[in-house]
Steps between C-alpha positions, in 0.01 A plus 500: 500500500358541147149393431459150338429544130382192326703395186340451161552125542306504832212711358486274186498178713221643717286596204547160336411326823184705532402454146541122522301486812226708357457288198454184708836341404621223728794283451455142414489284804245378758141579440241297670290289271123494518345191690394347157874473414643372823524133391575445135527178306672498155504206266729532204863609445742431779716824454197729498369321814825563670492870407134533614581324821784750589276792419211355709744448798631857471145628507357299782336220308596139425495252219312174594526165318138398552257698290220414734652710780588792285309830509618557134567235240724582198542265196748568232305427180791580262867553558745590231855612534689603180835613375559697183802617326477879460823673393741363265803710413627585149718177512182287556586431870234486766526784748170516698225257597149591618354276766125491539262356747114476429266366765128455519326431816154423646417618844206423724426561870411240759126527411591425126439841378715557191726815542716454199371288215790467265717805597834549308826625663818564312859591562806547275868572543789556260822317560847574350637197323869436546598172316832494692322484847295184496481464882424870561231488231315220661507668840384826350212331337400324803512832705281676232253225490478526880428869472223431239332253736513750779348774274220267384427392854492856621272611223270201588480612861425861403218401257360242754511761785293733275249225428467369858461850635213571243332166579495560873379868464 
């Protein structure tokens, strides 16, 4: 029986896996939240609250309705979603639209210590504009806006995890 010789693909895959492991890469998913982020209240936008709630559940936390029982209180101080026409073709027809989301939040822990005073989070997405597909355009815009809420909620959790870790050290 001939000796087993690894193929280039196998060697490349092994090197890539080792490299990713060495740099600390972890796929998105479950990562336990610090105790200061286990019970979070959010007052403000409903779509952002839903995205935050999903992320908290995935990471072992929960969103609570009563700010008094929360270990972390978030308040949306400014919420702006926008839409801007970006590309118009030579015949003056709209071809792309930029969707934007800008959110500012204030965060404080259960003791009232301010973790984020007026922190800004942003997300943007480009959307192809097809005037012949009204229904699909609305669904696509809703999907992209949902993605932007997820991005902002994830960015909030990352920044809050950094701040709560620093405060507890």
